[in-house]
N, C-alpha and C positions, 0 to 999 in steps of 0.2 A: 702584206705579201713578201716583204723583204726578209731575206734569210729566214724563211719560215720553217724549214726542215729542222728535225730535233737536234741534228748534229751541228747546225749552224746558229741555233738560237742563242747559244752561250756567247757568241761573237757580238751580239748586238746590245749596246748598253741602252738604259732607259732614256738617256739624253739623246742618243742618236735617234732612236725610235720616235722619240717626241718631235724632233726636228723634221724628220722624214713625214710624219703625220701632218704637220704644219704645211709643208711643201705641197704634198698630194691634196690636201684640203683646199689650198688655194686654186690649184689646178682644176679640182673638180668644180669648184665654184665658177671659175671662168668658163668651163665647158658648159655648165648648166645655164649660165647667163646667155652664152652665145646660141645655144638650142632654144632657149625660151624666146629670144629675140627672132629667131627664124620662124618659130611657131607662131608668134604673134603677128608679125609684119607679112609673112609669106604664106604660110601654111593655113592659118586661119581664114584669110580672105579666099584662098582657094577652096577650102572646105565649104564656106558659105556658097561659092559659086557653084560647086559641086552639087550641093543640096538644092539650090534653086533650079538647076538644070534638071535634076531628077524629078522635081515637082513639075516641071514643064513637059517631061516625057509622059507623065500621067494625064496631064491636061490635053496634050496632043492626041493621046490614044483615046481619051474620052471613055464612053461606056461600050463601044464597039471595037476598040483596038484589041489586038491579040497579046497575050501575055509574053511572048517571045519578043515582040517589037518593044514593049516596055523594058524587058531586062536587057536587050541589046542597047537601047538608048541609055539606060541607067549606067551600064558598063562603059560606054563612052564618056559619060559625065565623070565617072569615077577615075578614069585612066590617069589625067593630069596630076590630080592630087596623090593618087597611089604612086606615081613615078616620083614626085617630089619627096614624098615621105620615104620612099626607098632610097632615093640619092642622099638624103640627110642621114638615115641609118647606116648607109654604106660608109659614108665619110667619118661618122662618129666611130663606127667599128674599126675602120682603118686607123684612126688616131689612137684609139685605146690599144689596139695591138702594137702600133709603133712604140708607144710609150712602155708597154709591158715588156716587149723585147729588149728595149734599151736598159730598162731597170734590172732585168735578168742579167745582161751583160755587165752591169755595175756589180751585182752580186757575184758573178763568176769571177770578174777581176779581183774583188776584194778577197774572195776565197782562195784564189791562186797565190795571194801573198802570205797566207797563214801557213807556217811550218808546224810540224809536230811539237807539242809542248809549249807553243807560243801563246796560247789561250791563258796561260798563268802570268804572262809578262804584260803588265798593265801599259807600260810604256809602248811596247811594240803593237799592242792591240789598238792603242789610242791612234797610232799612225795608219793602221788599217782602216779604222773607222773615219778618220779624217779623209783618207783617200776615197772610200766609199761615199761619204757624204758630198764631197767635191763632185765626184761623178754623178750622183743622184741630182745635185742642184743644177748641173748642166744639162741633164736629161730633162728635168722639170722646166728649165728656162727655155729650152729648145721646143718643148711641147706647148708651152704658153705662147711662144712667138709663132708657132704654127696654126694657131687657132684662127687669126685674122685671114690668112690666106685660104684656110679650109672654109671659112664662113663665104669668102668670095667665090671659091669654086661651087659651093652649095647653090649659093644665090644665082650664079651665072647659069647653072643647070636647070633651075626651076622657074627662071623669069618668065 
């Protein structure tokens, strides 16, 4: 995503792109691990309870219960799990949006350092790339550090 427009592509060296890819891969891995842990330890048990609850709705209704009664009971069983999943997705979306905005700001800041004709000056472009990389590293570090509080927020809302 970084410097993805055609006019900007020339600015990014393969080395910079490689470093950025490494940083974003680590962050994606950390996010995936956190989400997997929430799913295994919180959502999965809630899902199991939800399904058990739905089975009991059918048991209570028996052969004479009304369809609406079963549906209403089932919806009540599903509500906690659905809320927990929504909270989790909301937090993940917020995290991704914050990260994306911060990375775009890094791109904008780096682009503002480029003067006409500067793209042919390797030394000056190296300084711009170094500045861009430093900004991206800061954004990624902040993002990774925000994962633990994000996990705590999710867990506190779905406990």
